[in-house]
N, C-alpha and C positions, 0 to 999 in steps of 0.2 A: 152806833158802831157796828160794822159788819164783823162777824165772828173772826177771831184770830186763832188758828190752830192747824188745820190740815189743808191740802189743796190740789187742784188740777183743773182742766178746762175744755173748751169747745171749739168747734168749727165743723163745717160739713161741706159736701161737694157732690159732683156728678158721679154716679156709680156706673162702673162698667160690669158689675156683677149682676147676674140674673137672679133667680129665686135663691134666697139664702138656704144653706143646708141645715137640716135638723141636727141639733147637737147630740153627742152620744149620751147614753144614760148616765146620770150623775151618781157619785158614790153614795151620797145621802139623798134620799128622795124627799123633795119638798113639793107639796101640792102645787100644781101649776107650773113647776119649773120646766116641764117638757115643752111648754109653749114659748120658751125664750128663743129668740132669733137674733142674729147679728150679721152684719156685713161691713166691709171696709169700702169706703167710697174712693173714687178715682183720685181725689185730692189727699188721700191718706187718713181721713177721719174714720175712726171705728165707731159704729153705732150698735148699741145693744138695747133690745126692747123686751121687757117682761110684761106681757098682758096679765092684768089682774082685775076682774070685773066685780069684785065684792062691793066696792063703793064707786060712785061716779067722779072720782078724783084721779089725778096723776101727778107724778114728779118728773122733773127735767133736770138732770145732773150733768154738768159739763166739767170734766176734769182736765186741767192743763198740767202738763209735766214741767212745772216751773215753780221754784220757791227760792229761799235764800241760798240754797245749795248752788244755784246758777248765777250768783252775784259775785262781786269782787270789790275791794276797797274803792270807794268813790261812788258806787251805786248801790250800796247795801240798802235793803228795804224797798226796792223798786217793785218786787212781786206783790208785797203787801200794799204798796201804794196803788197798784192797778186794781186791787180788790175794791178800792174806793172809786177810782176813776171810771171803772166799767159801769157805774151807775150814774154818771154825771154828764150825759148828753152825747149826741152824735151830730153829724153834719145835717141830719134830717129831723132830729128830735132835740128839744131843749132840755137842759138839766132838770131832772125831776120827772120828766115825762115818762120814762121807763117805768118808774114805780106807779105813777098815776094810772097809766093804761093797764098795767097788770092788776092793780087793786080794783079798778073799775070792772075788770073781767072776773073778779073773785079770787085772784091769786095773791101770793106773797113770795118773798125771796130772801136769800141771804147768801153769804160767801165766807170762805175761810182761807187762810194762808198758813203754810207750814214750811219746814226746811225743804220739803220735796215737791209739794203740790199747791196749786190754787184751785179751789172748788167753788163753782157757782151753782146755786140751787134755786129752783122754782117749784112751788106747790100751787095747784090750781084745779078747778073743776075741769073735767076732761073736755067739756064743751069749749074751753078756751085754748085748746091745743094749737090751733092755727095762730092765734094772737101771740102765744109764747114763741113760736117759731119766727114770727115776724119781728118781734122785739129782739130776740137773741141774734137773729141774722143781721139785723141793723147794727147792733153794737159790735158785732164781730167784724163787719165790713167797713163801718163808717165811724168808728170811735173818734170823738173830737178832742183836740188838744188846745182848747181855749186857754190863753195865758192867765186870765182871771180865775178860771176854774182850777187850773193847776196850782196857783198860789193859795186859793181857798182850801183845797184839799191838803196842801202841804201843812197848813195850820191845823187841820183836823187830825192828821197823822201825829203831829207834835203833841196835841192834846191827848191822843190815845196812848202815846209813849209815856207821857207823864203819869197817866192813871194806871197803866198796866205794868210799868217798869219802875220809873223813877219814884213813884209814891207807893210802891208795893214792895214790901220787904223781901218776900220770896221771889218775886219777879226780878228784883235787883240782884239777889244772890245767884239765881240760876243763870242770868245773863253773864255775870262775871265768871262763874264756873264753866259755862260753855266756852267762853273765850280762852279759858285756861286749859281745859281738857283737850282741846283740839289745837295742834300747832301747825298743821299743814292743810287739813281738809276744810273746805268752805262751810262745814257745819259749825264752825267757830263764829259765824256772823249771826247776829240777832235777826229774827224774821222781820221785826218792825224797823230795823235799820239803826245805824249809829247816828247820833244827832247831827254831826257835821255833814254826813252824807244826805240826810233829809233836807238840810239847808241848801245843799249844793247841786241837787239834780237840775239838769237843763232839759228843755223840751226835746232837744235832739237825742238826749239819753233815753227819754221816754219812748220816742218814736222808734228808735233802733231796737229797744228791748221788746216793745210790743210786736213789731214785725217779725222778730226772731222766734218768740216763744208762744204768741197767741195765734197760732196757725193751725189749720185743720190736721196736718200731719203730726202735730205735737199734742193732740187732744183726744179724749174719749168722751162720747156722749151716751148717756144712759137715760132711757125713758121707761118708767114703770107705772102701771095703773090701768085705768079703764080706757085703753087705746087699742087700735088695730095696727099691727106692724106695717101693713101695706100703706096705711094712711101716714104713719110716721115717716116712712121712707119717701113717700110722695111729697110731703111737706119739706123734707130735707132737700130734695131736688129743686123745689120751687123757691125756697128762701135762702138756701146755703150753698147751692151748687156752684155759684160763681166765686166762692172764696178760694183764692189761689194757694196752692201748695208752696211752702217756703223751703229754702235749704235746711237740711237737718241741723239742729243746733249743735254747737261744739260739745262733745261729751265731757262729763266730769271724770277725769282719770286719776286724780290724786288719791293715793291711798295713805291713810294716817300711819306714820311709823309706830312701831310698838313702843308703848310707854316704858321707861326705864326706872321709874321710881315714883313715889307719891308726890303729888303737887298739893300744896296747901295755900289757902287764901283766907283772909279775914276781912269782912266788910263791917265797918263801924257806922252805926246810924244813930244820931242823936234823937230822932223821932220814933225809934223803935221801942216797943214795950217788952217784947218777948224775944229770946234768942232762938236761933234755928241752927241745926246741925244737918249737913247734907253730904252725901257721897255720890260721885258720878264715876261708874266703872265702864271702861270700854268693853262692850259685849262681843265685838267681832262678828255680829250677826245682823244681817239685813232682813227686811220684811219678807223677801222672797226665798229666804233660806229654809231648808228642811229642818234646821234646828230652831227656827223661830217659835214653833209651838212649845218646845221645852223651855225656852226663855220666858214666854208668857206665863207658863205654869209656875216657874220659879218665882216670878214677881207676885203672882197670885198667892202662893203659899206664904210668902213673906208678909203680905200686907192686906189682903182683901178680907174684910169681915172682922168682927170682934174676936173670933177665935184664931185669927192669924198670929203668926209668931211675933211680929214686931208689936202689934197692939197688946197682946197678952203680957209680954215682958216689960215694955217701956211704959205703957199706959195703965194697965190693970195691976200688975204685980209690983213694980217699982214706983209707979206714979211719978216718973221722972219727966214724962212728956204728956201733952194733951192730945197729940195726934202723931201717928207714925205711919209711913207709907212707902211704897216702892212702885215704880212703873218702868217699862221697857220701851224705848223708842223703836219704831219700825219704819224704815225708809228705804230708798234705793241702795244706800250704802250702810255698812255697819254703824250702829248708833251707840247710845249710852244706856246703861241700866242705872236708874236713879234710886237712891235710898235716902229717906229724910225723916227728921223728927222735929216737931214744933214743941218748944218748951214753954212752961208757964213763966210769967214775969219772975226774974230772979233765979231761973232754973240753972242747974249745974251742968254746964256744957261738957266738962271733962267726964263727968259720970255718964252722960248720955253717949258720948263717944265710946266709952268702955263697954257699955251695954250693947251698943250696935256691933262693936267688934266681936263681942262674945257670941252674939246670936248668929252672925254671919259665919264665924269660924265653926260654930257647932253644926250649922247646916252643911258646910263643906266637909267637915270631919265625919259626921254621923249619918248624913243623908236625911231623907224625909220618910215619914211613915206612910203606910198604905192608906190610912184614913185621910191624911193630908192630901195625898195625890188624888184620891177619889173625890174629895171635896173640891179641889181645884178644877178637875175635869168637869164635875157637875156644874160649877159656876160658868165655865166656858160654854158648856152645852146649853145652859139656860139662856146665856147671852145670845148665842147663835139663833135659837128658836124664837126669842123675843124679836130679834131683827127680822126674821122671816115672817113675822106676823103682821108687818106693816109694809106698805109700798115704799115708804121712805127708807126703811131698813134694807129692803131688797135692792133698791137702786144704789144706795151708798155702798153696800157690800159688793155688788157686781162690779162697780167701777173701781173699787179699791183693789179687788183681786185682779182685775184686768191690767191695771197700771203697774202694780208691784209684782205680781206673779206671772204676768204675760198671758193669762188665759182666765176669763171670768168663770169658766166652768170649774176651776180649782176651788172656788168657794165651797162647793158641795163635798170636797174632800176634807174640809176643816174638822168636822167632828171625829172622823177616823184618825186624823193626824194627831189630835189631842189624846185619843184613846191609845195610840201606839207608843206614847212617851212612857218610859219606865222610871221607876225611882232611881235606878242607876244612871239614867240619862240626866236627870235633874241634878244629882250629886256631882257627876262629872263636870257639868256646866258650872256649878257653883265653885268647884275647885279651880276651874280655869279662869273664871271671871272675878270672883270675890277675893282678890289679892290686894294687899295694901299697895304694892308696887304698880298696880293697874288702876289706881283710883285718883281722882281729884277730890280733896276734902274742902268743903266750904263752910265757914262759920259766920253767921250774922250775929254781931255783938252790939247790943244796945249800950250806948255811952252817954254820959251826961253832956249837956250842951257846952259847958265850960271845958271839959276834957276834949271834946271834939274840936273846939276852937284852937286849943293848944296844938 
C-alpha cells in the first residue's frame, strides 16, 4: 500500500529563466540553506534544489496540488486512486517496470494522498539522478490507462478501504465525523473515496482528472541531497521540458458556513471492543495562516507527551482512557481541530465526555502556563531541527512551505513564528474554537451482535 495521508506532485518544462537568483538570508540559519536555488520553468513548474553533500544520496519530491478537496460526488477518491495508478505502467514501460528500474539503481519510492495534496517521493543514490528523471518524466508524459490495470487497481483500492476504514474503528468514526462536520466544503469527502464512487469511475473520468491536475503548472518539484543544481535543471530540460502546460484548474471557492450548534453522531459496531469519544472543532485556520503556529501549539499543549493536559487528566489521574490526543489539520482551507479519547473495554463514555469538556473549558477559561507554552515551543523547535538533519526532512519541508505558504523560504521563519506566540494568543484561540456550538461529537459504541441485528 502506498501511504495515505498528505499530497502534491510533479511536472517540468522548458525554462525561459537564466541563472536563478540567490535567496535572501533566512530568518533561522540552517547550515547549507544558503545554497538553495529555485526557478520556475516556462510550463509553470516550480523547481527547488537544496544541495547537501554529506552523504551520496538524494530525494526527489513531486507535490501535486490535488486531493479529495478537488473532487465531487461521483468521482471521490480519484486523487488517491492515481497514487496507485502512477506506479502501474506507461505507454513505454510495463506495469511494475518503474519500481524494478528504480530498485535496480538502488532507489525506493512511495506516495501519499490527503485532502489537499498528492505527494510522490523517490529516495536514491545520487548516481541514479538521471534514471529518476527518466522514470518520472515518462510517467508524467505517458501514463497508461489500460482497462485491465484500471480494474485491478480498483480492487486494490477497495481492499485498502476495507483495512483503513471499514475494518478500523477510529477510521470509520473519523470518516463519519468528517462527513458530518462539513456541510458545504469538499473536505467532507473521504480521501479514499466512497464505495459507490470507487465502483463507478470510468476511464474517461480518469483521463480528464489526470490532464487537469497532473500538469507542470499544478506541481512543485523539490530535489535535495548530493546534487548539483545545474545538473538538476539540465535533466529537467532533457526529460520534462516537453510536458505541456494545462489550463489552470477551477479553484475551490466554497467557504464552510459557520456552525450554528453541536452535531452528534453515534457509530455502533458489533466487532468493536473499546469505545471511542471524539470531537471535531472548526478551527477557521488554514496552513498558510499567521495563526496556524498558535493552533499547533494549542494542540501540542493538549496532547503531546505524558505531561500533556489530556493524558494527565484522562489517562493518569482518572484512568478513564487508555489514550487521549489532539491534532490540527493544516491545508489550503481552514480545517478541523480533533480531540479524542480511546477508552478501555467497558469504559464510561459519558464520564470521558465530561472530563474532556472540563479540560477544554479550563484551558479556554484560565489559559496556559508559561511552562506549558515553553514545553510546546521546545517540542516544535526540536521537530524542526530533526527535520533539518536529513535530506528527506529538508525536501519535504521545503515543498510543504512552497505549496501552503507560497514561498519555500518561509520555512526558515517557523521557529520565530512559534516563539512569537504568547499565552494570551493560545487562550484567545481556545475561547474561539473550543465551543460546544462549534463542534461535531462522535461516539463509537461497541454493541452486542444480537443488538446490532435488531
